[in-house]
C-alpha positions in Angstrom: 10.7 -15.4 -2.8 7.6 -16.5 -0.9 5.8 -19.8 -1.8 2.1 -19.3 -1.0 1.4 -23.0 -0.2 4.2 -23.0 2.4 2.9 -19.8 4.0 -0.6 -21.3 4.2 0.6 -24.5 5.8 2.8 -22.6 8.3 -0.1 -20.3 9.2 -2.3 -23.3 10.0 0.5 -25.1 11.9 1.7 -22.1 14.0 -1.4 -21.9 16.4 -1.9 -25.7 16.3 -4.9 -25.8 13.9 -3.1 -28.6 12.1 -0.1 -30.7 13.3 3.4 -29.7 12.2 3.6 -32.8 9.9 0.2 -32.1 8.3 -0.7 -29.9 5.3 -3.8 -27.8 4.7 -6.2 -29.1 2.0 -9.5 -28.4 0.2 -11.7 -25.7 1.6 -9.1 -24.8 4.3 -6.6 -23.7 1.6 -9.2 -21.9 -0.4 -10.3 -20.0 2.8 -6.7 -19.2 3.7 -5.9 -17.7 0.3 -8.9 -15.4 0.6 -7.7 -14.3 4.0 -4.1 -13.9 2.8 -5.3 -11.6 0.0 -7.2 -9.6 2.5 -3.9 -9.3 4.5 -1.9 -8.2 1.5 -4.5 -5.5 0.7 -4.3 -4.2 4.2 -0.5 -4.2 4.2 -0.5 -2.5 0.8 -2.5 0.5 2.1 0.1 1.0 4.9 3.0 1.2 2.3 4.8 -1.5 4.2 6.3 -2.7 1.0 8.8 0.0 0.0 10.5 -2.3 -2.5 7.3 -1.9 -4.6 7.8 1.9 -4.9 7.5 3.3 -8.4 8.2 6.7 -9.9 6.3 8.0 -13.0 6.5 11.3 -14.8 3.5 12.9 -16.5 3.5 15.9 -18.7 0.4 18.1 -18.1 -1.5 18.5 -21.3 -4.7 20.0 -19.8 -4.7 22.4 -16.8 -7.3 21.2 -14.3 -7.7 20.6 -10.6 -8.4 16.8 -10.8 -6.5 14.1 -12.6 -7.3 10.4 -12.7 -4.6 7.7 -12.6 -4.7 4.0 -13.0 -6.1 2.7 -16.3 -6.1 3.1 -20.1 -8.9 5.8 -20.0 -7.2 7.8 -17.2 -5.5 11.2 -17.5 -2.3 9.5 -16.2 -2.1 6.0 -17.6 -0.4 3.6 -15.3 -1.4 0.9 -12.8 -3.5 2.3 -10.0 -1.4 3.2 -6.9 -2.4 2.0 -3.5 -0.4 4.7 -1.7 1.0 8.0 -3.0 4.1 9.0 -1.2 5.0 12.3 -2.9 4.2 14.5 -5.9 6.8 17.0 -7.3 6.0 19.6 -9.9 8.6 20.8 -12.5 7.8 23.9 -14.5 10.2 22.5 -17.2 12.6 19.6 -17.6 15.5 21.9 -16.5 13.8 23.4 -13.5 14.1 22.5 -9.8 11.1 20.6 -8.4 8.5 21.9 -6.1 7.4 19.4 -3.4 3.6 19.5 -3.2 2.3 18.8 0.3 -0.3 16.1 0.8 -3.5 16.7 2.6 -6.4 14.5 3.6 -9.0 14.6 0.8 -11.6 16.1 3.1 -9.2 18.9 4.1 -8.4 19.8 0.5 -12.0 19.6 -0.7 -13.2 21.8 2.2 -11.0 24.6 0.7 -12.1 26.9 -2.1 -10.5 25.2 -5.1 -8.6 27.8 -7.1 -9.7 28.7 -10.6 -6.3 30.2 -11.4 -3.5 28.2 -13.0 0.1 27.9 -11.7 2.1 26.0 -9.1 0.0 23.9 -6.7 0.9 23.9 -3.0 -1.3 20.9 -1.9 -2.6 17.7 -3.3 -5.0 15.0 -2.1 -6.1 11.6 -3.3 -9.7 10.5 -3.6 -10.2 6.7 -2.9 -12.2 5.6 -6.0 -12.0 2.4 -7.9 -10.8 1.5 -10.5 -9.2 5.0 -10.9 -7.6 7.1 -8.2 -8.3 10.8 -8.4 -5.5 13.3 -7.6 -6.8 16.8 -6.6 -4.6 20.0 -6.6 -5.5 23.3 -4.9 -4.1 25.2 -7.9 -4.3 23.9 -11.5 -0.9 22.9 -12.8 -0.2 24.7 -16.1 -0.1 22.7 -19.3 3.6 21.8 -20.0 4.4 21.3 -16.3 5.8 17.9 -15.3 4.3 15.9 -12.5 6.6 13.4 -10.8 4.6 10.9 -8.7 6.2 8.5 -6.3 3.9 5.8 -5.2 3.7 2.2 -4.0 2.4 -0.4 -6.4 0.1 -3.1 -5.1 1.4 -6.5 -4.2 -0.8 -8.7 -6.5 -3.4 -11.1 -5.3 -2.2 -14.7 -5.0 -3.5 -18.3 -5.4 -2.4 -21.4 -3.6 0.1 -22.2 -6.3 1.6 -18.6 -6.5 5.0 -17.4 -5.6 5.6 -13.8 -4.5 8.9 -12.0 -5.4 9.4 -10.3 -2.0 12.3 -10.1 0.4 12.7 -13.1 2.7 12.0 -11.1 5.9 8.4 -10.5 4.8 7.6 -14.2 5.1 7.1 -14.0 8.9 4.7 -11.1 8.4 2.6 -13.1 6.0 2.7 -16.3 8.1 1.8 -14.7 11.4 -0.7 -12.2 9.9 -2.5 -15.0 8.2 -2.4 -17.2 11.3 -4.1 -14.3 13.3 -7.0 -14.4 10.8 -7.2 -18.2 11.0 -7.3 -18.1 14.8 -10.5 -16.1 14.7 -12.1 -18.3 12.0 -11.2 -21.5 13.7 -11.9 -20.3 17.2 -8.4 -21.1 18.5 -8.0 -20.7 22.3 -7.0 -17.4 23.8 -3.5 -18.4 24.7 -2.4 -19.5 21.2 -4.2 -16.5 19.6 -2.4 -14.1 21.9 0.9 -15.7 21.1 0.3 -15.5 17.3 -0.7 -11.8 17.7 2.6 -11.1 19.6 4.6 -12.9 16.9 2.9 -10.8 14.2 3.7 -7.5 15.9 7.3 -8.6 16.3 7.5 -9.5 12.6 6.1 -6.1 11.6 8.6 -4.5 13.9 11.5 -6.3 12.3 10.5 -5.3 8.8 10.0 -1.7 9.8 13.4 -1.7 11.6 15.0 -3.2 8.5 13.4 -0.5 6.3 14.8 2.2 8.6 18.3 0.6 8.6 18.2 0.5 4.9 17.0 4.1 4.8 13.8 3.1 3.0 11.0 5.0 4.9 7.5 3.8 4.9 6.5 7.4 4.4 8.7 10.1 2.9 9.9 12.2 5.8 8.7 15.7 4.6 5.1 14.4 4.6 4.3 12.6 7.8 0.6 12.8 6.9 -1.5 9.6 6.8 -3.3 10.9 3.8 -3.1 7.6 1.9 -5.5 6.4 -0.6 -7.1 4.1 2.1 -6.6 5.6 5.5 -7.5 2.9 8.0 -4.8 1.1 10.0 -4.4 -2.0 8.0 -1.7 -3.3 10.3 -4.3 -4.1 13.0 -1.9 -3.3 15.8 
């Protein structure tokens, strides 16, 4: 459990922006929360939060090459994913799954999209808001089942929020926020460099913990970076 007010205070204290016995107030806390939400959005896109992974199953009712996901008026009604890890297709509930390989959206759209129906080999995700679009190279037949594995977003926070995340992620949020505050508050190069090093170490510990627990950031058959947002949000 992460208490946002504590994270904000520690992020100001770490590079010496405020003293260890002081607390952030007023416009400083408001600014810090904005920057913390930016950090959460960046970390979301890198699928660093495997504990937020979800699995949904959708029965294809209309065979087409593009499906929307993420809202009440979407083809697949659920919360909008920030990162799709895997899609499997079942021809029936009793059949074995076909793993559909992920491509970058530009690679898939540069192909001749098939007009035939059947089992797709590739999918890609188009980064639209508020709905994500999933494209297939071959239209899944009506009656097929799509099993989609994705990371849900860590929600935006306020200064009075708490986040239900594992304890080891606290250091990632504190040091990541402190890096952003160092830039805003023009902290000297020495302290800024130290904070950046601590952030990289915190990221490394979380990724090592995920590996020990056999919770990959990306599913091993698909080492593509074809995420919904493809920039390197870790800033490393």
